[in-house]
Backbone as CSV, one residue per row, in Angstrom:
resi,resn,N_x,N_y,N_z,CA_x,CA_y,CA_z,C_x,C_y,C_z
1,MET,-11.325,1.183,-1.640,-12.540,2.385,-2.634,-13.644,2.176,-1.868
2,SER,-13.930,1.511,-1.403,-15.553,0.719,-0.763,-15.702,1.387,0.502
3,GLU,-17.077,2.228,0.240,-17.610,2.635,1.388,-17.877,1.499,2.808
4,ASP,-18.715,0.884,2.399,-19.036,-0.834,2.819,-18.235,-0.946,3.681
5,ALA,-16.890,-1.566,2.821,-15.458,-2.033,3.516,-14.962,-1.515,4.515
6,VAL,-15.095,-0.207,4.792,-14.719,0.715,5.656,-15.467,1.052,6.518
7,LEU,-16.619,1.041,6.554,-17.894,0.850,7.214,-17.688,-0.618,8.284
8,ARG,-17.605,-1.517,8.065,-17.609,-3.069,8.285,-16.122,-2.938,9.052
9,ALA,-15.176,-2.453,8.697,-13.918,-2.084,9.328,-13.635,-1.572,10.346
10,GLN,-14.521,-0.773,10.860,-14.384,0.673,11.973,-15.439,0.300,12.993
11,LYS,-16.397,-0.838,12.178,-17.125,-0.891,13.277,-16.133,-2.617,13.984
12,LYS,-15.235,-2.771,13.082,-14.561,-3.778,14.182,-13.517,-3.064,15.010
13,GLY,-13.482,-1.761,15.163,-12.658,-0.537,15.880,-11.687,-0.401,15.192
14,LEU,-11.099,-0.677,13.746,-10.112,-0.644,12.688,-9.771,1.197,12.741
15,ASP,-8.970,1.289,12.392,-9.285,3.195,12.340,-8.515,3.048,10.218
16,VAL,-9.891,3.366,9.794,-9.955,2.889,8.528,-10.526,3.671,7.480
17,HIS,-10.178,4.418,6.383,-10.510,5.245,5.646,-10.618,4.992,4.314
18,VAL,-11.326,5.672,3.684,-11.803,5.873,2.362,-10.638,6.762,1.789
19,GLY,-9.873,6.360,0.540,-8.696,7.769,0.047,-8.341,7.288,-1.360
20,THR,-7.036,7.794,-1.376,-5.968,6.925,-2.455,-4.827,7.822,-1.771
21,SER,-4.279,6.930,-2.598,-2.409,7.078,-2.309,-1.688,8.251,-2.178
22,SER,-2.492,9.152,-2.904,-1.897,10.930,-2.911,-2.292,11.237,-2.014
23,MET,-3.574,10.815,-0.729,-4.057,10.996,0.112,-3.211,11.345,1.202
24,ILE,-2.321,10.556,1.644,-1.534,9.432,2.818,-0.768,10.933,2.882
25,ASP,-0.595,11.286,4.722,-0.136,12.289,5.364,0.653,11.720,5.940
26,GLY,1.983,12.525,6.390,2.839,11.861,7.277,3.918,11.394,7.369
27,LYS,4.609,10.816,8.225,6.144,10.555,7.546,5.787,8.502,8.121
28,TYR,6.367,7.839,7.771,5.938,6.411,8.404,7.169,5.577,7.811
29,ASP,7.793,4.682,8.843,8.850,4.083,8.531,8.394,2.523,8.260
30,ALA,7.192,1.751,7.759,6.682,0.786,6.715,6.147,1.231,6.593
31,ILE,5.133,1.251,4.919,4.074,0.946,4.369,4.228,0.087,3.883
32,ILE,3.047,-0.919,3.946,2.271,-2.568,3.255,1.330,-2.368,2.181
33,ALA,1.486,-2.501,1.271,0.703,-2.967,0.211,0.915,-4.572,-0.750
34,PHE,-0.421,-5.254,0.399,-0.884,-6.461,-0.546,-1.369,-6.387,-1.330
35,GLY,-1.358,-7.481,-2.629,-2.461,-7.339,-3.560,-3.396,-5.971,-3.474
36,VAL,-2.881,-4.776,-3.410,-2.742,-3.961,-4.344,-2.356,-3.150,-5.744
37,LEU,-1.292,-3.107,-5.933,-0.944,-2.745,-6.927,-1.471,-3.405,-8.616
38,GLU,-1.819,-4.658,-8.838,-2.486,-4.826,-9.456,-3.932,-4.218,-9.549
39,HIS,-4.471,-3.228,-9.195,-5.939,-2.289,-8.706,-5.829,-1.224,-9.178
40,VAL,-4.531,-0.139,-8.962,-4.492,0.695,-9.440,-4.191,1.332,-10.564
41,SER,-4.619,3.061,-11.049,-4.710,2.927,-12.349,-3.074,3.080,-13.262
42,SER,-2.536,3.892,-11.909,-0.988,3.402,-12.547,-0.357,3.281,-11.590
43,PRO,0.595,1.734,-11.015,1.923,1.500,-10.570,2.298,2.064,-10.371
44,THR,2.875,3.076,-11.242,4.271,4.291,-10.812,3.477,5.513,-10.050
45,SER,2.621,6.168,-9.920,1.865,6.999,-9.688,2.206,6.624,-8.129
46,PHE,1.247,5.174,-8.125,1.160,4.583,-6.657,2.160,4.851,-5.568
47,LEU,3.510,3.824,-6.393,4.799,4.064,-5.370,5.524,5.037,-5.369
48,ARG,5.501,6.102,-6.371,5.786,7.722,-6.229,5.069,8.378,-4.940
49,ASP,3.821,8.250,-4.458,3.369,8.368,-3.943,3.459,7.916,-2.613
50,LEU,3.604,6.548,-2.329,3.962,6.294,-1.108,5.391,6.482,-0.910
51,SER,6.096,6.350,-1.644,7.744,6.897,-1.504,7.972,7.998,-0.970
52,LYS,6.806,8.826,-0.801,6.845,10.566,-0.359,6.653,10.525,0.838
53,CYS,5.862,9.618,1.485,5.253,9.571,3.060,6.415,8.488,3.831
54,LEU,8.007,7.954,3.644,8.441,7.682,4.010,9.769,8.191,4.311
55,SER,9.683,7.563,6.070,11.077,8.376,7.196,12.366,8.292,5.941
56,ASP,13.450,8.605,6.575,14.640,8.835,5.858,14.746,6.980,6.090
57,ALA,14.292,5.899,6.612,14.912,4.428,6.725,13.960,3.767,6.242
58,GLY,12.640,4.800,5.587,11.210,3.750,5.978,11.029,3.058,4.525
59,GLU,10.676,1.925,4.553,10.234,0.607,3.577,8.954,0.684,3.071
60,VAL,8.582,0.708,1.432,7.600,0.159,1.235,7.786,-1.519,0.706
61,ILE,6.892,-2.097,1.250,6.490,-3.586,1.074,5.081,-3.981,0.770
62,VAL,5.993,-4.583,-0.636,4.782,-5.449,-1.903,4.477,-6.134,-1.904
63,GLY,3.483,-6.608,-1.701,2.742,-8.156,-1.767,2.339,-8.514,-3.309
64,GLN,3.004,-9.545,-4.216,1.790,-9.172,-5.386,1.130,-10.515,-5.148
65,PRO,-0.078,-11.220,-5.974,0.177,-12.504,-6.423,0.707,-13.114,-6.759
66,MET,1.079,-14.253,-7.112,1.559,-15.128,-7.918,0.452,-16.090,-8.925
67,GLN,0.081,-15.574,-10.067,-1.119,-16.089,-11.030,-0.416,-17.940,-11.465
68,ASP,0.453,-17.689,-11.551,1.239,-19.493,-12.056,1.256,-20.452,-11.151
69,VAL,1.411,-20.167,-9.493,0.929,-21.332,-9.255,-0.338,-21.436,-7.752
70,PRO,-1.003,-21.915,-7.949,-2.666,-21.489,-6.993,-2.234,-21.786,-5.676
71,SER,-2.520,-21.019,-4.485,-2.150,-21.266,-3.734,-0.457,-20.026,-2.979
72,TYR,0.013,-19.861,-3.447,1.157,-19.207,-3.466,1.196,-17.662,-3.905
73,ASP,1.755,-16.877,-3.034,1.625,-15.464,-3.847,3.794,-15.666,-3.114
74,LEU,4.089,-14.261,-4.456,5.020,-13.664,-4.530,5.105,-12.300,-3.694
75,PHE,6.129,-12.317,-2.943,6.543,-11.217,-1.841,7.664,-10.514,-2.219
76,LEU,7.564,-9.318,-2.320,8.375,-8.135,-3.167,8.853,-7.432,-2.285
77,LEU,10.354,-7.103,-1.755,10.322,-5.992,-0.818,11.068,-4.959,-1.675
78,THR,10.441,-3.995,-1.836,11.006,-2.878,-1.982,11.488,-1.524,-1.225
79,ILE,12.941,-1.118,-1.305,13.446,0.021,-1.006,13.118,1.298,-0.877
80,PHE,12.384,1.990,-0.820,12.923,3.569,-1.162,13.255,4.293,-0.310
81,THR,13.739,5.607,-0.272,14.268,6.472,0.396,13.699,7.275,0.428
82,THR,13.665,9.209,0.714,13.297,10.224,0.589,14.044,10.770,-0.319
83,SER,15.493,10.686,-0.171,15.837,11.027,-1.459,15.936,10.270,-3.278
84,ALA,14.883,9.481,-3.058,14.891,8.979,-4.498,14.002,9.671,-4.890
């Protein structure tokens, strides 16, 4: 949600935009969210929005920091289907 971060990424040639999960358009085979879930107001709504954007065989990959052990991240693989 940072305009400054978006501008810096765009200057590096990345296709980055400010938005929310409800603004995602299209169908994707993979959606990756690392270190995001703890920053959204409603994790349930966030994951629901992402699941609506998956192709029939699409996957959402969520990586969350593991606070108990320094320098390690806990990565969770969650698979959603469009029929869920």
